[in-house]
C-alpha positions in Angstrom: 74.2 237.9 284.3 76.6 235.1 284.9 77.6 235.0 281.3 78.2 238.8 281.3 80.4 238.6 284.4 82.3 235.6 282.9 82.9 237.6 279.6 84.0 240.7 281.5 86.4 238.6 283.7 87.9 237.0 280.5 88.5 240.4 279.0 90.3 241.5 282.1 92.4 238.3 282.1 93.4 238.9 278.4 94.6 242.3 279.3 96.7 240.9 282.1 98.0 238.0 279.9 99.1 240.2 277.1 101.4 242.1 279.4 102.7 239.0 281.2 103.9 236.3 278.8 105.0 233.9 281.6 101.6 234.1 283.3 99.9 233.4 279.9 102.3 230.5 279.3 101.3 228.9 282.7 97.6 229.0 281.5 98.3 227.6 278.0 100.9 225.0 278.9 98.4 222.4 280.4 96.3 222.7 277.2 99.3 222.1 274.9 100.2 219.0 277.0 96.6 217.8 276.8 96.7 218.2 273.0 99.8 216.1 272.6 98.4 213.4 274.9 95.2 213.2 272.9 97.2 212.8 269.6 99.4 210.1 271.2 96.3 208.3 272.6 94.8 208.2 269.1 98.1 206.8 267.7 98.6 204.1 270.2 95.3 203.1 271.7 93.9 199.6 271.0 90.3 199.8 269.8 87.8 197.8 267.8 87.6 198.7 265.0 91.2 199.9 264.9 91.4 203.7 265.1 92.9 205.5 262.0 94.9 208.6 262.8 94.1 210.3 259.5 90.3 209.6 259.6 88.9 212.8 261.1 88.3 215.7 258.6 90.0 219.1 259.2 86.8 220.6 260.5 86.2 217.7 262.9 89.8 218.1 264.2 89.5 221.8 265.0 86.3 221.3 267.0 88.5 219.6 269.6 88.5 220.7 273.2 92.0 222.2 273.3 91.5 224.3 270.1 88.2 225.6 271.3 89.7 226.6 274.7 92.6 228.4 273.0 90.1 230.3 270.8 88.2 231.4 273.9 91.5 232.5 275.6 92.8 234.4 272.6 89.5 236.0 271.5 90.4 238.8 269.0 93.7 239.6 270.7 96.5 239.5 268.1 99.2 239.7 270.8 97.9 236.6 272.6 97.7 234.7 269.2 101.4 235.7 268.5 102.3 234.4 272.0 100.7 231.0 271.3 102.5 230.7 268.0 105.8 231.5 269.7 105.1 228.8 272.3 104.3 226.3 269.5 107.6 227.2 267.6 109.6 226.8 270.8 108.1 223.5 271.8 108.5 222.1 268.2 112.1 223.2 268.2 112.7 221.7 271.7 110.9 218.3 271.1 110.7 217.9 267.3 107.1 216.8 267.9 105.1 217.5 264.7 101.8 217.7 266.5 102.7 221.2 267.4 102.7 221.9 263.7 99.2 220.5 263.4 97.9 222.7 266.2 99.4 225.7 264.6 97.3 225.0 261.4 94.2 224.0 263.3 94.2 227.1 265.4 94.6 229.4 262.4 91.8 227.7 260.5 89.5 227.7 263.5 90.0 231.5 263.7 89.2 231.6 259.9 86.0 229.7 260.5 84.9 232.3 263.1 85.9 235.1 260.7 88.2 236.8 263.3 89.8 238.9 260.6 91.8 241.0 263.1 94.1 238.0 263.4 93.8 236.1 260.1 94.6 239.2 258.1 97.9 239.7 259.9 99.0 236.1 259.8 101.1 235.9 256.6 100.4 232.1 256.3 96.6 232.5 256.3 95.8 232.4 252.6 98.3 229.5 252.0 97.0 227.5 254.9 93.4 228.2 253.9 94.1 226.9 250.3 95.9 223.8 251.6 93.1 223.1 254.1 90.6 223.2 251.3 92.7 220.7 249.3 93.0 218.4 252.2 89.2 218.6 252.9 88.3 217.8 249.3 91.2 215.3 249.0 92.2 216.9 245.7 94.5 219.5 244.4 93.4 220.9 241.0 95.3 223.1 238.6 93.7 226.3 240.0 94.5 225.6 243.6 98.0 224.4 242.7 98.6 227.8 240.9 97.5 229.6 244.1 99.8 227.6 246.3 102.7 228.0 243.9 102.0 231.7 243.5 102.2 232.2 247.2 105.5 230.3 247.5 107.0 232.3 244.5 105.8 235.6 245.8 107.9 235.6 249.1 110.1 238.7 248.8 113.6 239.2 250.0 113.6 240.4 253.5 110.4 238.5 254.3 112.0 235.0 254.1 111.1 234.3 257.8 107.6 233.5 256.6 109.1 230.2 255.2 109.6 229.1 258.8 105.8 229.3 259.5 105.0 227.9 256.1 107.3 224.9 256.7 105.5 224.2 260.0 102.2 224.2 258.1 103.6 221.7 255.6 105.2 219.6 258.4 101.8 218.9 259.9 101.3 215.1 259.5 97.9 215.6 257.9 99.5 217.9 255.3 102.3 215.3 254.6 99.7 212.6 254.3 97.7 214.6 251.7 100.8 215.7 249.7 102.2 212.1 249.5 98.9 210.5 248.7 98.1 213.1 246.0 101.6 212.6 244.5 101.1 208.9 244.2 97.7 209.4 242.5 99.3 211.6 239.9 102.1 209.1 239.4 99.6 206.3 238.8 97.8 208.6 236.3 101.1 209.3 234.5 101.7 205.5 234.2 98.3 205.0 232.6 99.0 207.9 230.2 102.7 207.0 229.6 103.5 210.5 230.8 106.7 212.0 232.3 106.9 213.1 235.9 109.0 216.1 235.1 106.4 217.5 232.8 103.6 217.5 235.4 103.6 220.9 237.1 101.2 219.8 239.9 103.4 216.8 240.8 106.5 218.9 240.9 104.7 221.4 243.2 103.6 218.7 245.6 107.2 217.4 245.8 108.4 221.0 246.4 106.0 221.4 249.3 106.9 218.0 250.7 110.6 219.0 250.7 109.8 222.3 252.5 107.7 220.6 255.1 110.4 217.9 255.8 112.9 220.7 256.4 110.8 222.6 258.9 112.8 221.7 262.1 116.2 222.4 260.5 115.0 225.7 259.0 113.6 227.0 262.4 116.6 225.6 264.3 119.3 227.2 262.1 117.1 230.3 261.3 118.3 230.0 257.7 115.0 230.7 255.9 115.7 229.4 252.5 113.5 227.0 250.5 115.4 223.7 249.9 116.2 223.0 246.3 114.4 220.0 244.9 116.8 217.4 243.8 116.4 217.0 240.0 117.4 213.3 240.1 114.5 212.7 242.5 112.3 213.3 239.4 114.6 211.8 236.7 115.9 208.7 238.6 113.9 207.9 241.7 110.4 208.4 240.3 111.1 206.2 237.3 112.2 203.4 239.6 109.1 203.9 241.7 106.9 203.8 238.6 108.6 200.5 237.5 107.6 198.9 240.8 104.0 200.1 240.3 104.0 198.7 236.7 105.3 195.4 238.2 102.3 195.4 240.6 99.9 195.8 237.8 101.5 193.0 235.7 101.3 190.6 238.7 97.7 191.5 239.3 96.8 190.8 235.7 98.8 187.6 235.6 97.0 186.4 238.7 93.7 186.6 236.9 94.8 184.7 233.8 94.5 180.9 233.4 97.4 179.0 235.1 100.4 178.6 232.9 103.6 177.4 234.5 105.9 179.0 232.0 104.3 182.4 232.0 104.0 182.4 235.8 107.7 181.6 236.1 108.7 184.5 233.8 106.4 186.8 235.8 107.9 185.7 239.1 111.5 186.3 237.8 110.8 189.7 236.3 108.3 191.2 238.7 109.1 189.7 242.2 112.8 190.6 242.6 114.3 193.2 244.8 113.5 196.9 244.2 115.8 198.8 241.7 119.1 200.1 243.0 118.0 203.7 242.4 114.9 203.2 244.6 116.9 201.8 247.5 119.6 204.4 247.2 117.3 207.4 247.2 115.2 206.4 250.1 118.4 206.2 252.2 119.5 209.7 251.2 116.4 211.8 250.4 113.5 212.7 252.7 110.9 213.2 249.9 111.9 209.8 248.3 111.5 208.2 251.7 108.0 209.6 252.2 106.9 208.5 248.7 108.3 205.0 249.3 106.4 204.8 252.6 103.1 205.8 251.1 103.7 203.4 248.2 104.1 200.6 250.7 100.8 201.7 252.4 99.2 201.6 248.9 100.3 198.0 248.5 98.8 197.1 251.9 95.5 198.8 251.1 95.3 196.9 247.9 96.0 193.6 249.7 99.0 193.1 247.5 101.0 190.6 249.6 103.9 190.3 247.2 104.1 194.0 246.5 104.3 194.8 250.3 106.9 192.1 251.0 109.0 193.3 248.2 109.5 196.9 249.6 108.6 196.9 253.3 112.1 195.8 254.5 113.8 198.6 252.5 111.9 201.2 254.7 114.1 200.3 257.7 116.8 202.2 255.9 114.8 205.4 255.2 116.5 208.7 255.5 116.4 210.0 259.1 114.4 206.9 260.2 111.2 208.5 258.7 109.5 205.1 258.4 109.5 204.7 262.2 107.5 207.9 262.8 104.3 207.4 264.7 101.7 208.6 262.1 103.1 206.3 259.4 103.3 203.2 261.8 99.7 203.9 262.8 98.6 203.8 259.2 100.7 200.8 258.4 99.3 198.8 261.3 95.8 199.8 260.3 96.4 198.5 256.8 98.0 195.3 257.9 95.2 194.5 260.4 92.4 195.6 258.1 93.6 194.0 254.8 96.3 191.4 255.4 95.6 189.9 258.9 95.4 186.3 257.7 98.8 186.6 256.1 100.4 186.6 259.6 100.0 182.9 259.8 102.7 182.6 257.0 106.3 182.6 258.2 107.7 184.4 255.1 105.2 187.3 255.7 106.2 187.5 259.4 109.9 187.5 258.5 109.4 190.6 256.4 107.0 192.5 258.7 108.9 191.7 262.0 112.5 190.7 261.2 113.2 193.0 258.3 111.2 196.0 259.4 109.6 196.4 262.9 112.3 194.7 265.0 115.1 196.8 263.4 113.6 199.8 265.2 113.4 198.4 268.7 115.8 201.0 270.2 112.9 203.5 269.8 110.3 203.4 272.5 107.5 204.3 270.2 108.3 201.5 267.8 108.0 199.0 270.7 104.6 200.5 271.6 103.4 200.1 268.0 104.6 196.4 267.9 102.6 195.7 271.1 99.6 197.4 269.5 100.0 195.2 266.4 100.3 192.1 268.6 96.9 192.9 270.1 95.3 192.3 266.8 97.4 189.5 265.2 98.6 187.3 268.0 95.9 184.7 267.3 97.2 184.3 263.8 101.0 184.0 264.5 102.8 180.6 264.5 103.9 179.6 268.0 107.6 180.0 267.3 107.0 183.5 265.9 105.0 184.5 269.0 107.8 183.3 271.3 110.5 184.9 269.2 109.0 188.4 269.0 108.1 188.4 272.8 111.7 187.5 273.7 113.0 190.3 271.4 110.6 192.8 273.1 111.2 191.8 276.7 114.4 193.7 277.4 113.0 196.9 275.9 109.7 196.5 277.7 111.7 196.3 281.0 113.8 199.3 280.1 110.8 201.6 279.2 108.5 201.9 282.2 105.7 203.4 280.1 105.6 200.2 278.0 105.4 197.7 280.9 101.6 197.7 281.4 101.0 197.1 277.6 103.7 194.3 277.6 102.1 192.7 280.7 98.7 192.8 279.1 100.0 191.0 276.0 101.6 188.4 278.3 98.2 187.8 279.9 96.6 187.4 276.5 99.2 184.9 275.4 98.9 182.9 278.6 95.2 182.3 277.9 95.8 181.7 274.2 96.2 178.2 272.9 98.0 178.3 269.5 96.5 175.9 267.0 99.3 173.8 265.4 98.2 172.4 262.1 100.2 169.3 261.3 100.4 167.7 257.9 99.3 164.1 257.8 102.1 161.6 258.1 103.2 160.1 254.8 103.3 156.3 255.1 105.2 154.4 252.5 103.2 151.2 252.3 102.3 149.1 249.2 98.8 148.5 250.8 97.9 152.1 250.1 97.8 151.4 246.4 95.5 148.4 246.8 91.9 149.3 245.9 89.3 149.0 248.6 87.1 145.8 248.0 83.5 146.5 247.0 80.9 145.7 249.6 79.3 142.3 249.3 
């Protein structure tokens, strides 16, 4: 009886909501705020083991409380669904917060799971989002699925270009960006092993095309100019070869490290494969969003493979990424996870700290979120850092921690940890210049 009354009450509320958008907005707004807070908690919280933002599967994510409550509120009502999408577009436009793009995809796929066809059949992004979701779930995009995705993009007719706005939001979802960039790097690695050309791989070109569309989502919706951005040909002909040359260098260094020590060969390898990245690589990540994202994920790949030299070679260049993309929260979360999981002992070396802190993290201190990420990193690595490095980073953070009220509790917590921490200073034994050291010890009588 109670369930029947509750269902009847909900039906009545839906009828009221569909005729009163502001009233429905008042009901939905707290849920959207809760969703953003949950995402930010996942990005910034300190946990053991360290939480990885991209770990949950698509189906796990859409079982979340907010998505399920929105499903209950919407039911089979197309008008209410359209209102929610309008709220998400408006909030994304106002805040540039990409988590609204994630919620747009999760809500649509949750409706797909429930087979609410009254809504999914009228959403023009349904088939594209469904196909992309399957690729993300399987962590693979095969030729068949790539043709389906490309066919959908190519079939958008004149007069219906506004669909690109919603499609770009789907592709701007951090989980979609993560999948597209990771898949592109896998194909690039395969092309290196086969001595193939990037421009001849149709799946790779499609992934880059979708990345470009996703990265333009906010500009497209803001200007209401619904036109797919043209993929820069030199991204494929100049940037990708420079990226591939870095990957080949990584492989050569790895092979050289397994060979018997030979000073001459090691010197040649150091000179040829440890230098700064190619000029084309550095130039394109400053000017091109797709190049920036590929460079970011290549850096993560080095960290996952525990390639200290590969990481140190390119991490500093990310500080100059187009539109400060390397300081976005999902990437910094992944970078910190990789550093803590795979390279934590390297933080005892000053040259490694110079690259990680001076050349990268500390260049982004004017962003509140970057300060929060540095404090999160500190929670895991402070016991490894040299005393001078500990003091230097804390002094650099202090004025920003005082400026941002939301950061002060985390900063004070780090100060407490450091107060109880006794750094271990390892000193080299003193070298004593004495002729007695060369005298052999007398044999016992």
